[in-house]
mmCIF file of the N, C-alpha and C atoms, coordinates in Angstrom:
data_MODEL
# 
_entry.id   MODEL 
# 
loop_
_atom_site.group_PDB 
_atom_site.id 
_atom_site.type_symbol 
_atom_site.label_atom_id 
_atom_site.label_alt_id 
_atom_site.label_comp_id 
_atom_site.label_asym_id 
_atom_site.label_entity_id 
_atom_site.label_seq_id 
_atom_site.pdbx_PDB_ins_code 
_atom_site.Cartn_x 
_atom_site.Cartn_y 
_atom_site.Cartn_z 
_atom_site.occupancy 
_atom_site.B_iso_or_equiv 
_atom_site.pdbx_formal_charge 
_atom_site.auth_seq_id 
_atom_site.auth_comp_id 
_atom_site.auth_asym_id 
_atom_site.auth_atom_id 
_atom_site.pdbx_PDB_model_num 
ATOM 1   N N  . MET A 1 1  ? 0.838   -1.172 0.000   1.00 0.00 ? 1  MET A N  1 
ATOM 2   C CA . MET A 1 1  ? 0.000   0.000  0.000   1.00 0.00 ? 1  MET A CA 1 
ATOM 3   C C  . MET A 1 1  ? 0.884   1.237  0.000   1.00 0.00 ? 1  MET A C  1 
ATOM 4   N N  . LYS A 1 2  ? 0.480   2.217  -0.758  1.00 0.00 ? 2  LYS A N  1 
ATOM 5   C CA . LYS A 1 2  ? 1.231   3.455  -0.837  1.00 0.00 ? 2  LYS A CA 1 
ATOM 6   C C  . LYS A 1 2  ? 0.470   4.539  -0.095  1.00 0.00 ? 2  LYS A C  1 
ATOM 7   N N  . VAL A 1 3  ? 0.953   4.875  1.081   1.00 0.00 ? 3  VAL A N  1 
ATOM 8   C CA . VAL A 1 3  ? 0.290   5.845  1.936   1.00 0.00 ? 3  VAL A CA 1 
ATOM 9   C C  . VAL A 1 3  ? 0.265   7.229  1.278   1.00 0.00 ? 3  VAL A C  1 
ATOM 10  N N  . GLU A 1 4  ? 1.297   7.559  0.511   1.00 0.00 ? 4  GLU A N  1 
ATOM 11  C CA . GLU A 1 4  ? 1.344   8.862  -0.149  1.00 0.00 ? 4  GLU A CA 1 
ATOM 12  C C  . GLU A 1 4  ? 0.186   9.015  -1.126  1.00 0.00 ? 4  GLU A C  1 
ATOM 13  N N  . LYS A 1 5  ? -0.096  7.961  -1.895  1.00 0.00 ? 5  LYS A N  1 
ATOM 14  C CA . LYS A 1 5  ? -1.205  8.011  -2.852  1.00 0.00 ? 5  LYS A CA 1 
ATOM 15  C C  . LYS A 1 5  ? -2.538  8.082  -2.113  1.00 0.00 ? 5  LYS A C  1 
ATOM 16  N N  . LEU A 1 6  ? -2.642  7.337  -1.013  1.00 0.00 ? 6  LEU A N  1 
ATOM 17  C CA . LEU A 1 6  ? -3.861  7.365  -0.222  1.00 0.00 ? 6  LEU A CA 1 
ATOM 18  C C  . LEU A 1 6  ? -4.078  8.762  0.348   1.00 0.00 ? 6  LEU A C  1 
ATOM 19  N N  . GLU A 1 7  ? -3.013  9.367  0.828   1.00 0.00 ? 7  GLU A N  1 
ATOM 20  C CA . GLU A 1 7  ? -3.111  10.718 1.390   1.00 0.00 ? 7  GLU A CA 1 
ATOM 21  C C  . GLU A 1 7  ? -3.623  11.706 0.336   1.00 0.00 ? 7  GLU A C  1 
ATOM 22  N N  . LYS A 1 8  ? -3.202  11.550 -0.900  1.00 0.00 ? 8  LYS A N  1 
ATOM 23  C CA . LYS A 1 8  ? -3.635  12.439 -1.974  1.00 0.00 ? 8  LYS A CA 1 
ATOM 24  C C  . LYS A 1 8  ? -5.090  12.191 -2.364  1.00 0.00 ? 8  LYS A C  1 
ATOM 25  N N  . MET A 1 9  ? -5.575  10.969 -2.166  1.00 0.00 ? 9  MET A N  1 
ATOM 26  C CA . MET A 1 9  ? -6.951  10.627 -2.523  1.00 0.00 ? 9  MET A CA 1 
ATOM 27  C C  . MET A 1 9  ? -7.966  11.048 -1.470  1.00 0.00 ? 9  MET A C  1 
ATOM 28  N N  . ILE A 1 10 ? -7.529  11.179 -0.234  1.00 0.00 ? 10 ILE A N  1 
ATOM 29  C CA . ILE A 1 10 ? -8.450  11.414 0.874   1.00 0.00 ? 10 ILE A CA 1 
ATOM 30  C C  . ILE A 1 10 ? -9.368  12.622 0.652   1.00 0.00 ? 10 ILE A C  1 
ATOM 31  N N  . PRO A 1 11 ? -8.886  13.777 0.186   1.00 0.00 ? 11 PRO A N  1 
ATOM 32  C CA . PRO A 1 11 ? -9.817  14.900 -0.014  1.00 0.00 ? 11 PRO A CA 1 
ATOM 33  C C  . PRO A 1 11 ? -10.979 14.569 -0.964  1.00 0.00 ? 11 PRO A C  1 
ATOM 34  N N  . GLU A 1 12 ? -10.693 13.838 -2.031  1.00 0.00 ? 12 GLU A N  1 
ATOM 35  C CA . GLU A 1 12 ? -11.749 13.446 -2.965  1.00 0.00 ? 12 GLU A CA 1 
ATOM 36  C C  . GLU A 1 12 ? -12.723 12.468 -2.303  1.00 0.00 ? 12 GLU A C  1 
ATOM 37  N N  . VAL A 1 13 ? -12.179 11.547 -1.518  1.00 0.00 ? 13 VAL A N  1 
ATOM 38  C CA . VAL A 1 13 ? -13.017 10.574 -0.814  1.00 0.00 ? 13 VAL A CA 1 
ATOM 39  C C  . VAL A 1 13 ? -13.903 11.289 0.202   1.00 0.00 ? 13 VAL A C  1 
ATOM 40  N N  . VAL A 1 14 ? -13.333 12.224 0.953   1.00 0.00 ? 14 VAL A N  1 
ATOM 41  C CA . VAL A 1 14 ? -14.102 12.980 1.949   1.00 0.00 ? 14 VAL A CA 1 
ATOM 42  C C  . VAL A 1 14 ? -15.211 13.774 1.267   1.00 0.00 ? 14 VAL A C  1 
ATOM 43  N N  . GLN A 1 15 ? -14.894 14.396 0.137   1.00 0.00 ? 15 GLN A N  1 
ATOM 44  C CA . GLN A 1 15 ? -15.888 15.181 -0.590  1.00 0.00 ? 15 GLN A CA 1 
ATOM 45  C C  . GLN A 1 15 ? -17.052 14.297 -1.039  1.00 0.00 ? 15 GLN A C  1 
ATOM 46  N N  . LYS A 1 16 ? -16.742 13.118 -1.573  1.00 0.00 ? 16 LYS A N  1 
ATOM 47  C CA . LYS A 1 16 ? -17.800 12.217 -2.040  1.00 0.00 ? 16 LYS A CA 1 
ATOM 48  C C  . LYS A 1 16 ? -18.614 11.673 -0.869  1.00 0.00 ? 16 LYS A C  1 
ATOM 49  N N  . LEU A 1 17 ? -17.932 11.345 0.232   1.00 0.00 ? 17 LEU A N  1 
ATOM 50  C CA . LEU A 1 17 ? -18.652 10.861 1.411   1.00 0.00 ? 17 LEU A CA 1 
ATOM 51  C C  . LEU A 1 17 ? -19.599 11.929 1.950   1.00 0.00 ? 17 LEU A C  1 
ATOM 52  N N  . SER A 1 18 ? -19.179 13.177 1.912   1.00 0.00 ? 18 SER A N  1 
ATOM 53  C CA . SER A 1 18 ? -20.019 14.272 2.407   1.00 0.00 ? 18 SER A CA 1 
ATOM 54  C C  . SER A 1 18 ? -21.304 14.398 1.595   1.00 0.00 ? 18 SER A C  1 
ATOM 55  N N  . LYS A 1 19 ? -21.228 14.063 0.316   1.00 0.00 ? 19 LYS A N  1 
ATOM 56  C CA . LYS A 1 19 ? -22.408 14.142 -0.545  1.00 0.00 ? 19 LYS A CA 1 
ATOM 57  C C  . LYS A 1 19 ? -23.371 12.976 -0.307  1.00 0.00 ? 19 LYS A C  1 
ATOM 58  N N  . LEU A 1 20 ? -22.829 11.859 0.155   1.00 0.00 ? 20 LEU A N  1 
ATOM 59  C CA . LEU A 1 20 ? -23.672 10.694 0.440   1.00 0.00 ? 20 LEU A CA 1 
ATOM 60  C C  . LEU A 1 20 ? -24.240 10.829 1.852   1.00 0.00 ? 20 LEU A C  1 
ATOM 61  N N  . LYS A 1 21 ? -25.526 10.626 1.998   1.00 0.00 ? 21 LYS A N  1 
ATOM 62  C CA . LYS A 1 21 ? -26.134 10.782 3.321   1.00 0.00 ? 21 LYS A CA 1 
ATOM 63  C C  . LYS A 1 21 ? -25.606 9.766  4.321   1.00 0.00 ? 21 LYS A C  1 
ATOM 64  N N  . ALA A 1 22 ? -25.232 8.603  3.850   1.00 0.00 ? 22 ALA A N  1 
ATOM 65  C CA . ALA A 1 22 ? -24.742 7.555  4.739   1.00 0.00 ? 22 ALA A CA 1 
ATOM 66  C C  . ALA A 1 22 ? -23.298 7.780  5.169   1.00 0.00 ? 22 ALA A C  1 
ATOM 67  N N  . GLY A 1 23 ? -22.604 8.728  4.539   1.00 0.00 ? 23 GLY A N  1 
ATOM 68  C CA . GLY A 1 23 ? -21.188 8.860  4.800   1.00 0.00 ? 23 GLY A CA 1 
ATOM 69  C C  . GLY A 1 23 ? -20.746 10.150 5.460   1.00 0.00 ? 23 GLY A C  1 
ATOM 70  N N  . GLU A 1 24 ? -21.679 10.974 5.934   1.00 0.00 ? 24 GLU A N  1 
ATOM 71  C CA . GLU A 1 24 ? -21.313 12.268 6.500   1.00 0.00 ? 24 GLU A CA 1 
ATOM 72  C C  . GLU A 1 24 ? -20.418 12.146 7.727   1.00 0.00 ? 24 GLU A C  1 
ATOM 73  N N  . VAL A 1 25 ? -20.765 11.261 8.633   1.00 0.00 ? 25 VAL A N  1 
ATOM 74  C CA . VAL A 1 25 ? -19.973 11.073 9.853   1.00 0.00 ? 25 VAL A CA 1 
ATOM 75  C C  . VAL A 1 25 ? -18.606 10.489 9.502   1.00 0.00 ? 25 VAL A C  1 
ATOM 76  N N  . LEU A 1 26 ? -18.595 9.520  8.616   1.00 0.00 ? 26 LEU A N  1 
ATOM 77  C CA . LEU A 1 26 ? -17.341 8.908  8.184   1.00 0.00 ? 26 LEU A CA 1 
ATOM 78  C C  . LEU A 1 26 ? -16.443 9.939  7.500   1.00 0.00 ? 26 LEU A C  1 
ATOM 79  N N  . ALA A 1 27 ? -17.026 10.865 6.753   1.00 0.00 ? 27 ALA A N  1 
ATOM 80  C CA . ALA A 1 27 ? -16.242 11.920 6.098   1.00 0.00 ? 27 ALA A CA 1 
ATOM 81  C C  . ALA A 1 27 ? -15.530 12.776 7.145   1.00 0.00 ? 27 ALA A C  1 
ATOM 82  N N  . ALA A 1 28 ? -16.233 13.126 8.198   1.00 0.00 ? 28 ALA A N  1 
ATOM 83  C CA . ALA A 1 28 ? -15.624 13.932 9.260   1.00 0.00 ? 28 ALA A CA 1 
ATOM 84  C C  . ALA A 1 28 ? -14.510 13.156 9.960   1.00 0.00 ? 28 ALA A C  1 
ATOM 85  N N  . GLU A 1 29 ? -14.755 11.874 10.219  1.00 0.00 ? 29 GLU A N  1 
ATOM 86  C CA . GLU A 1 29 ? -13.744 11.040 10.877  1.00 0.00 ? 29 GLU A CA 1 
ATOM 87  C C  . GLU A 1 29 ? -12.503 10.887 9.992   1.00 0.00 ? 29 GLU A C  1 
ATOM 88  N N  . LEU A 1 30 ? -12.709 10.679 8.714   1.00 0.00 ? 30 LEU A N  1 
ATOM 89  C CA . LEU A 1 30 ? -11.592 10.510 7.783   1.00 0.00 ? 30 LEU A CA 1 
ATOM 90  C C  . LEU A 1 30 ? -10.796 11.807 7.652   1.00 0.00 ? 30 LEU A C  1 
ATOM 91  N N  . ASP A 1 31 ? -11.490 12.919 7.629   1.00 0.00 ? 31 ASP A N  1 
ATOM 92  C CA . ASP A 1 31 ? -10.819 14.219 7.569   1.00 0.00 ? 31 ASP A CA 1 
ATOM 93  C C  . ASP A 1 31 ? -9.973  14.428 8.825   1.00 0.00 ? 31 ASP A C  1 
ATOM 94  N N  . TRP A 1 32 ? -10.514 14.065 9.963   1.00 0.00 ? 32 TRP A N  1 
ATOM 95  C CA . TRP A 1 32 ? -9.768  14.173 11.219  1.00 0.00 ? 32 TRP A CA 1 
ATOM 96  C C  . TRP A 1 32 ? -8.545  13.266 11.194  1.00 0.00 ? 32 TRP A C  1 
ATOM 97  N N  . CYS A 1 33 ? -8.718  12.044 10.709  1.00 0.00 ? 33 CYS A N  1 
ATOM 98  C CA . CYS A 1 33 ? -7.598  11.098 10.641  1.00 0.00 ? 33 CYS A CA 1 
ATOM 99  C C  . CYS A 1 33 ? -6.503  11.603 9.711   1.00 0.00 ? 33 CYS A C  1 
ATOM 100 N N  . LEU A 1 34 ? -6.882  12.290 8.637   1.00 0.00 ? 34 LEU A N  1 
ATOM 101 C CA . LEU A 1 34 ? -5.887  12.854 7.729   1.00 0.00 ? 34 LEU A CA 1 
ATOM 102 C C  . LEU A 1 34 ? -5.056  13.908 8.452   1.00 0.00 ? 34 LEU A C  1 
ATOM 103 N N  . GLY A 1 35 ? -5.713  14.762 9.223   1.00 0.00 ? 35 GLY A N  1 
ATOM 104 C CA . GLY A 1 35 ? -4.987  15.762 10.007  1.00 0.00 ? 35 GLY A CA 1 
ATOM 105 C C  . GLY A 1 35 ? -4.073  15.114 11.020  1.00 0.00 ? 35 GLY A C  1 
ATOM 106 N N  . SER A 1 36 ? -4.557  14.070 11.656  1.00 0.00 ? 36 SER A N  1 
ATOM 107 C CA . SER A 1 36 ? -3.747  13.329 12.629  1.00 0.00 ? 36 SER A CA 1 
ATOM 108 C C  . SER A 1 36 ? -2.540  12.694 11.952  1.00 0.00 ? 36 SER A C  1 
ATOM 109 N N  . PHE A 1 37 ? -2.751  12.137 10.766  1.00 0.00 ? 37 PHE A N  1 
ATOM 110 C CA . PHE A 1 37 ? -1.651  11.524 10.016  1.00 0.00 ? 37 PHE A CA 1 
ATOM 111 C C  . PHE A 1 37 ? -0.582  12.548 9.673   1.00 0.00 ? 37 PHE A C  1 
ATOM 112 N N  . LYS A 1 38 ? -0.999  13.729 9.267   1.00 0.00 ? 38 LYS A N  1 
ATOM 113 C CA . LYS A 1 38 ? -0.035  14.775 8.928   1.00 0.00 ? 38 LYS A CA 1 
ATOM 114 C C  . LYS A 1 38 ? 0.782   15.186 10.145  1.00 0.00 ? 38 LYS A C  1 
ATOM 115 N N  . TYR A 1 39 ? 0.181   15.045 11.328  1.00 0.00 ? 39 TYR A N  1 
ATOM 116 C CA . TYR A 1 39 ? 0.874   15.413 12.553  1.00 0.00 ? 39 TYR A CA 1 
ATOM 117 C C  . TYR A 1 39 ? 1.845   14.331 13.015  1.00 0.00 ? 39 TYR A C  1 
ATOM 118 N N  . ASP A 1 40 ? 1.377   13.076 13.027  1.00 0.00 ? 40 ASP A N  1 
ATOM 119 C CA . ASP A 1 40 ? 2.209   12.013 13.618  1.00 0.00 ? 40 ASP A CA 1 
ATOM 120 C C  . ASP A 1 40 ? 2.719   10.955 12.635  1.00 0.00 ? 40 ASP A C  1 
ATOM 121 N N  . ASN A 1 41 ? 2.338   11.039 11.357  1.00 0.00 ? 41 ASN A N  1 
ATOM 122 C CA . ASN A 1 41 ? 2.764   10.084 10.323  1.00 0.00 ? 41 ASN A CA 1 
ATOM 123 C C  . ASN A 1 41 ? 2.393   8.634  10.619  1.00 0.00 ? 41 ASN A C  1 
ATOM 124 N N  . ASN A 1 42 ? 1.337   8.440  11.390  1.00 0.00 ? 42 ASN A N  1 
ATOM 125 C CA . ASN A 1 42 ? 0.835   7.100  11.661  1.00 0.00 ? 42 ASN A CA 1 
ATOM 126 C C  . ASN A 1 42 ? -0.399  6.884  10.773  1.00 0.00 ? 42 ASN A C  1 
ATOM 127 N N  . PRO A 1 43 ? -0.294  6.039  9.741   1.00 0.00 ? 43 PRO A N  1 
ATOM 128 C CA . PRO A 1 43 ? -1.382  5.892  8.769   1.00 0.00 ? 43 PRO A CA 1 
ATOM 129 C C  . PRO A 1 43 ? -2.520  4.965  9.204   1.00 0.00 ? 43 PRO A C  1 
ATOM 130 N N  . GLU A 1 44 ? -2.466  4.413  10.388  1.00 0.00 ? 44 GLU A N  1 
ATOM 131 C CA . GLU A 1 44 ? -3.452  3.419  10.815  1.00 0.00 ? 44 GLU A CA 1 
ATOM 132 C C  . GLU A 1 44 ? -4.891  3.934  10.699  1.00 0.00 ? 44 GLU A C  1 
ATOM 133 N N  . GLY A 1 45 ? -5.129  5.157  11.149  1.00 0.00 ? 45 GLY A N  1 
ATOM 134 C CA . GLY A 1 45 ? -6.485  5.716  11.123  1.00 0.00 ? 45 GLY A CA 1 
ATOM 135 C C  . GLY A 1 45 ? -7.007  5.927  9.720   1.00 0.00 ? 45 GLY A C  1 
ATOM 136 N N  . ILE A 1 46 ? -6.181  6.503  8.844   1.00 0.00 ? 46 ILE A N  1 
ATOM 137 C CA . ILE A 1 46 ? -6.690  6.751  7.487   1.00 0.00 ? 46 ILE A CA 1 
ATOM 138 C C  . ILE A 1 46 ? -6.871  5.451  6.716   1.00 0.00 ? 46 ILE A C  1 
ATOM 139 N N  . ILE A 1 47 ? -6.072  4.457  7.024   1.00 0.00 ? 47 ILE A N  1 
ATOM 140 C CA . ILE A 1 47 ? -6.247  3.159  6.366   1.00 0.00 ? 47 ILE A CA 1 
ATOM 141 C C  . ILE A 1 47 ? -7.568  2.529  6.804   1.00 0.00 ? 47 ILE A C  1 
ATOM 142 N N  . GLU A 1 48 ? -7.804  2.527  8.104   1.00 0.00 ? 48 GLU A N  1 
ATOM 143 C CA . GLU A 1 48 ? -9.041  1.933  8.645   1.00 0.00 ? 48 GLU A CA 1 
ATOM 144 C C  . GLU A 1 48 ? -10.278 2.653  8.102   1.00 0.00 ? 48 GLU A C  1 
ATOM 145 N N  . LYS A 1 49 ? -10.260 3.969  8.135   1.00 0.00 ? 49 LYS A N  1 
ATOM 146 C CA . LYS A 1 49 ? -11.417 4.746  7.669   1.00 0.00 ? 49 LYS A CA 1 
ATOM 147 C C  . LYS A 1 49 ? -11.571 4.670  6.154   1.00 0.00 ? 49 LYS A C  1 
ATOM 148 N N  . SER A 1 50 ? -10.473 4.512  5.437   1.00 0.00 ? 50 SER A N  1 
ATOM 149 C CA . SER A 1 50 ? -10.553 4.360  3.980   1.00 0.00 ? 50 SER A CA 1 
ATOM 150 C C  . SER A 1 50 ? -11.213 3.041  3.604   1.00 0.00 ? 50 SER A C  1 
ATOM 151 N N  . HIS A 1 51 ? -10.927 1.993  4.361   1.00 0.00 ? 51 HIS A N  1 
ATOM 152 C CA . HIS A 1 51 ? -11.604 0.716  4.126   1.00 0.00 ? 51 HIS A CA 1 
ATOM 153 C C  . HIS A 1 51 ? -13.103 0.864  4.384   1.00 0.00 ? 51 HIS A C  1 
ATOM 154 N N  . ALA A 1 52 ? -13.460 1.596  5.428   1.00 0.00 ? 52 ALA A N  1 
ATOM 155 C CA . ALA A 1 52 ? -14.876 1.828  5.723   1.00 0.00 ? 52 ALA A CA 1 
ATOM 156 C C  . ALA A 1 52 ? -15.521 2.651  4.600   1.00 0.00 ? 52 ALA A C  1 
ATOM 157 N N  . ALA A 1 53 ? -14.799 3.645  4.097   1.00 0.00 ? 53 ALA A N  1 
ATOM 158 C CA . ALA A 1 53 ? -15.317 4.467  2.997   1.00 0.00 ? 53 ALA A CA 1 
ATOM 159 C C  . ALA A 1 53 ? -15.533 3.616  1.744   1.00 0.00 ? 53 ALA A C  1 
ATOM 160 N N  . LEU A 1 54 ? -14.612 2.712  1.487   1.00 0.00 ? 54 LEU A N  1 
ATOM 161 C CA . LEU A 1 54 ? -14.741 1.825  0.333   1.00 0.00 ? 54 LEU A CA 1 
ATOM 162 C C  . LEU A 1 54 ? -16.012 0.984  0.456   1.00 0.00 ? 54 LEU A C  1 
ATOM 163 N N  . ALA A 1 55 ? -16.289 0.495  1.641   1.00 0.00 ? 55 ALA A N  1 
ATOM 164 C CA . ALA A 1 55 ? -17.505 -0.296 1.869   1.00 0.00 ? 55 ALA A CA 1 
ATOM 165 C C  . ALA A 1 55 ? -18.751 0.563  1.620   1.00 0.00 ? 55 ALA A C  1 
ATOM 166 N N  . VAL A 1 56 ? -18.741 1.807  2.084   1.00 0.00 ? 56 VAL A N  1 
ATOM 167 C CA . VAL A 1 56 ? -19.873 2.713  1.864   1.00 0.00 ? 56 VAL A CA 1 
ATOM 168 C C  . VAL A 1 56 ? -20.045 2.985  0.369   1.00 0.00 ? 56 VAL A C  1 
ATOM 169 N N  . PHE A 1 57 ? -18.940 3.194  -0.334  1.00 0.00 ? 57 PHE A N  1 
ATOM 170 C CA . PHE A 1 57 ? -19.006 3.443  -1.773  1.00 0.00 ? 57 PHE A CA 1 
ATOM 171 C C  . PHE A 1 57 ? -19.577 2.242  -2.517  1.00 0.00 ? 57 PHE A C  1 
ATOM 172 N N  . LYS A 1 58 ? -19.128 1.053  -2.159  1.00 0.00 ? 58 LYS A N  1 
ATOM 173 C CA . LYS A 1 58 ? -19.632 -0.150 -2.834  1.00 0.00 ? 58 LYS A CA 1 
ATOM 174 C C  . LYS A 1 58 ? -21.122 -0.320 -2.592  1.00 0.00 ? 58 LYS A C  1 
ATOM 175 N N  . GLU A 1 59 ? -21.556 -0.062 -1.362  1.00 0.00 ? 59 GLU A N  1 
ATOM 176 C CA . GLU A 1 59 ? -22.976 -0.172 -1.032  1.00 0.00 ? 59 GLU A CA 1 
ATOM 177 C C  . GLU A 1 59 ? -23.787 0.865  -1.818  1.00 0.00 ? 59 GLU A C  1 
ATOM 178 N N  . ALA A 1 60 ? -23.261 2.074  -1.925  1.00 0.00 ? 60 ALA A N  1 
ATOM 179 C CA . ALA A 1 60 ? -23.955 3.126  -2.674  1.00 0.00 ? 60 ALA A CA 1 
ATOM 180 C C  . ALA A 1 60 ? -24.035 2.766  -4.158  1.00 0.00 ? 60 ALA A C  1 
ATOM 181 N N  . ARG A 1 61 ? -22.974 2.165  -4.697  1.00 0.00 ? 61 ARG A N  1 
ATOM 182 C CA . ARG A 1 61 ? -22.988 1.764  -6.108  1.00 0.00 ? 61 ARG A CA 1 
ATOM 183 C C  . ARG A 1 61 ? -23.984 0.642  -6.371  1.00 0.00 ? 61 ARG A C  1 
ATOM 184 N N  . GLU A 1 62 ? -24.190 -0.229 -5.375  1.00 0.00 ? 62 GLU A N  1 
ATOM 185 C CA . GLU A 1 62 ? -25.180 -1.300 -5.549  1.00 0.00 ? 62 GLU A CA 1 
ATOM 186 C C  . GLU A 1 62 ? -26.581 -0.711 -5.665  1.00 0.00 ? 62 GLU A C  1 
ATOM 187 N N  . LYS A 1 63 ? -26.853 0.321  -4.884  1.00 0.00 ? 63 LYS A N  1 
ATOM 188 C CA . LYS A 1 63 ? -28.177 0.946  -4.908  1.00 0.00 ? 63 LYS A CA 1 
ATOM 189 C C  . LYS A 1 63 ? -28.352 1.828  -6.137  1.00 0.00 ? 63 LYS A C  1 
ATOM 190 N N  . ASN A 1 64 ? -27.282 2.568  -6.499  1.00 0.00 ? 64 ASN A N  1 
ATOM 191 C CA . ASN A 1 64 ? -27.343 3.486  -7.627  1.00 0.00 ? 64 ASN A CA 1 
ATOM 192 C C  . ASN A 1 64 ? -25.947 3.579  -8.222  1.00 0.00 ? 64 ASN A C  1 
ATOM 193 N N  . SER A 1 65 ? -25.781 3.025  -9.392  1.00 0.00 ? 65 SER A N  1 
ATOM 194 C CA . SER A 1 65 ? -24.444 2.948  -9.996  1.00 0.00 ? 65 SER A CA 1 
ATOM 195 C C  . SER A 1 65 ? -23.842 4.319  -10.297 1.00 0.00 ? 65 SER A C  1 
ATOM 196 N N  . LYS A 1 66 ? -24.655 5.356  -10.338 1.00 0.00 ? 66 LYS A N  1 
ATOM 197 C CA . LYS A 1 66 ? -24.138 6.695  -10.623 1.00 0.00 ? 66 LYS A CA 1 
ATOM 198 C C  . LYS A 1 66 ? -23.824 7.477  -9.341  1.00 0.00 ? 66 LYS A C  1 
ATOM 199 N N  . ALA A 1 67 ? -24.087 6.911  -8.192  1.00 0.00 ? 67 ALA A N  1 
ATOM 200 C CA . ALA A 1 67 ? -23.844 7.620  -6.932  1.00 0.00 ? 67 ALA A CA 1 
ATOM 201 C C  . ALA A 1 67 ? -22.359 7.852  -6.699  1.00 0.00 ? 67 ALA A C  1 
ATOM 202 N N  . VAL A 1 68 ? -21.550 6.860  -7.038  1.00 0.00 ? 68 VAL A N  1 
ATOM 203 C CA . VAL A 1 68 ? -20.096 6.947  -6.865  1.00 0.00 ? 68 VAL A CA 1 
ATOM 204 C C  . VAL A 1 68 ? -19.467 6.412  -8.145  1.00 0.00 ? 68 VAL A C  1 
ATOM 205 N N  . SER A 1 69 ? -18.470 7.124  -8.635  1.00 0.00 ? 69 SER A N  1 
ATOM 206 C CA . SER A 1 69 ? -17.861 6.694  -9.891  1.00 0.00 ? 69 SER A CA 1 
ATOM 207 C C  . SER A 1 69 ? -17.082 5.386  -9.704  1.00 0.00 ? 69 SER A C  1 
ATOM 208 N N  . LYS A 1 70 ? -17.141 4.583  -10.739 1.00 0.00 ? 70 LYS A N  1 
ATOM 209 C CA . LYS A 1 70 ? -16.420 3.313  -10.737 1.00 0.00 ? 70 LYS A CA 1 
ATOM 210 C C  . LYS A 1 70 ? -14.920 3.562  -10.605 1.00 0.00 ? 70 LYS A C  1 
ATOM 211 N N  . LYS A 1 71 ? -14.451 4.631  -11.236 1.00 0.00 ? 71 LYS A N  1 
ATOM 212 C CA . LYS A 1 71 ? -13.028 4.966  -11.194 1.00 0.00 ? 71 LYS A CA 1 
ATOM 213 C C  . LYS A 1 71 ? -12.571 5.254  -9.765  1.00 0.00 ? 71 LYS A C  1 
ATOM 214 N N  . LEU A 1 72 ? -13.387 5.976  -8.995  1.00 0.00 ? 72 LEU A N  1 
ATOM 215 C CA . LEU A 1 72 ? -13.033 6.290  -7.609  1.00 0.00 ? 72 LEU A CA 1 
ATOM 216 C C  . LEU A 1 72 ? -12.951 5.014  -6.782  1.00 0.00 ? 72 LEU A C  1 
ATOM 217 N N  . VAL A 1 73 ? -13.915 4.130  -6.950  1.00 0.00 ? 73 VAL A N  1 
ATOM 218 C CA . VAL A 1 73 ? -13.914 2.861  -6.209  1.00 0.00 ? 73 VAL A CA 1 
ATOM 219 C C  . VAL A 1 73 ? -12.690 2.030  -6.577  1.00 0.00 ? 73 VAL A C  1 
ATOM 220 N N  . GLU A 1 74 ? -12.417 1.916  -7.868  1.00 0.00 ? 74 GLU A N  1 
ATOM 221 C CA . GLU A 1 74 ? -11.264 1.126  -8.306  1.00 0.00 ? 74 GLU A CA 1 
ATOM 222 C C  . GLU A 1 74 ? -9.943  1.732  -7.848  1.00 0.00 ? 74 GLU A C  1 
ATOM 223 N N  . SER A 1 75 ? -9.837  3.046  -7.893  1.00 0.00 ? 75 SER A N  1 
ATOM 224 C CA . SER A 1 75 ? -8.608  3.702  -7.445  1.00 0.00 ? 75 SER A CA 1 
ATOM 225 C C  . SER A 1 75 ? -8.381  3.484  -5.960  1.00 0.00 ? 75 SER A C  1 
ATOM 226 N N  . LEU A 1 76 ? -9.452  3.601  -5.189  1.00 0.00 ? 76 LEU A N  1 
ATOM 227 C CA . LEU A 1 76 ? -9.334  3.393  -3.740  1.00 0.00 ? 76 LEU A CA 1 
ATOM 228 C C  . LEU A 1 76 ? -8.968  1.946  -3.434  1.00 0.00 ? 76 LEU A C  1 
ATOM 229 N N  . GLU A 1 77 ? -9.584  0.999  -4.147  1.00 0.00 ? 77 GLU A N  1 
ATOM 230 C CA . GLU A 1 77 ? -9.234  -0.406 -3.960  1.00 0.00 ? 77 GLU A CA 1 
ATOM 231 C C  . GLU A 1 77 ? -7.757  -0.665 -4.273  1.00 0.00 ? 77 GLU A C  1 
ATOM 232 N N  . LYS A 1 78 ? -7.292  -0.068 -5.360  1.00 0.00 ? 78 LYS A N  1 
ATOM 233 C CA . LYS A 1 78 ? -5.900  -0.262 -5.763  1.00 0.00 ? 78 LYS A CA 1 
ATOM 234 C C  . LYS A 1 78 ? -4.934  0.289  -4.723  1.00 0.00 ? 78 LYS A C  1 
ATOM 235 N N  . VAL A 1 79 ? -5.228  1.460  -4.197  1.00 0.00 ? 79 VAL A N  1 
ATOM 236 C CA . VAL A 1 79 ? -4.348  2.070  -3.205  1.00 0.00 ? 79 VAL A CA 1 
ATOM 237 C C  . VAL A 1 79 ? -4.366  1.282  -1.896  1.00 0.00 ? 79 VAL A C  1 
ATOM 238 N N  . LEU A 1 80 ? -5.508  0.723  -1.549  1.00 0.00 ? 80 LEU A N  1 
ATOM 239 C CA . LEU A 1 80 ? -5.625  -0.013 -0.291  1.00 0.00 ? 80 LEU A CA 1 
ATOM 240 C C  . LEU A 1 80 ? -5.082  -1.438 -0.368  1.00 0.00 ? 80 LEU A C  1 
ATOM 241 N N  . SER A 1 81 ? -4.856  -1.925 -1.575  1.00 0.00 ? 81 SER A N  1 
ATOM 242 C CA . SER A 1 81 ? -4.365  -3.312 -1.694  1.00 0.00 ? 81 SER A CA 1 
ATOM 243 C C  . SER A 1 81 ? -2.879  -3.415 -1.503  1.00 0.00 ? 81 SER A C  1 
# 
């Protein structure tokens, strides 16, 4: 996993989560974890919350394929693998 790429993706993930009603709280938590990561360089929080965001995105795509772009889901999966 490349934490640098994940760090660059987080703002886009937070923005998309904020638009989804199911992801507002997770967006705030992920944003907080990003700030924490910048302070202490411990990626554990952003990794954990990114996995949760991926699950929310997949669930949203099952309900409505246009809710979250396929590219965003695939990019997040690639970075997390």
